[in-house]
C-alpha positions in Angstrom: -0.2 24.9 -14.3 0.8 24.5 -18.0 -1.6 22.2 -19.9 -0.1 19.3 -21.8 -0.3 19.3 -25.6 -3.1 17.6 -27.4 -0.5 15.3 -29.0 0.9 14.3 -25.5 -2.7 13.7 -24.2 -3.5 11.5 -27.2 -0.3 9.5 -26.7 -1.1 8.9 -23.0 -4.8 8.0 -23.8 -3.6 5.6 -26.5 -1.3 3.8 -24.0 -4.1 3.7 -21.4 -6.5 2.2 -24.0 -4.0 -0.4 -25.0 -3.5 -1.5 -21.3 -4.4 -5.1 -20.4 -6.2 -4.3 -17.2 -6.2 -8.1 -16.3 -2.5 -8.4 -16.6 -2.2 -9.5 -12.9 -3.6 -12.9 -14.0 -1.1 -13.5 -16.8 1.1 -16.6 -16.2 3.8 -15.5 -18.7 6.4 -13.6 -16.6 7.7 -11.6 -19.5 4.2 -10.3 -20.4 3.4 -9.7 -16.8 6.6 -7.5 -16.4 5.7 -5.6 -19.5 2.2 -4.7 -18.4 3.3 -4.0 -14.8 6.0 -1.6 -16.1 3.5 0.1 -18.3 1.0 0.4 -15.5 3.6 2.0 -13.2 4.8 4.4 -15.9 1.3 5.5 -16.7 0.4 6.0 -13.1 3.6 8.0 -12.6 2.8 10.2 -15.5 -0.8 10.7 -14.4 0.3 11.7 -10.9 2.1 14.7 -12.3 -0.8 16.0 -14.3 -3.4 18.6 -13.3 -7.1 17.7 -12.9 -7.7 19.6 -16.1 -5.2 17.6 -18.0 -6.6 14.3 -16.6 -10.1 15.4 -17.8 -8.7 15.9 -21.4 -7.2 12.4 -21.3 -10.3 10.8 -19.7 -12.4 12.0 -22.6 -10.2 9.9 -25.0 -10.1 6.8 -22.8 -12.3 3.7 -23.1 -14.6 3.2 -20.2 -12.9 0.1 -18.6 -9.3 1.4 -19.0 -10.3 4.9 -17.8 -11.9 3.4 -14.7 -8.8 1.3 -14.1 -6.6 4.4 -13.9 -9.2 6.4 -11.9 -10.0 8.8 -14.7 -13.7 7.8 -15.0 -16.3 7.0 -12.3 
């Protein structure tokens, strides 16, 4: 499988690190929809990547956010 570019990996990791992992508890509907959409988009992207690509991204992720997306133990 073709590895993703470093730039693409950094962009994905940046979005993962920006994720509000507690968004389910937000009362503001607009904010909730934004975070829910980002969550789904990131999970969709991650589902298409090889384990090697996920490892590259995981190294750039913060602990909490990496765990939220299943990239860290």
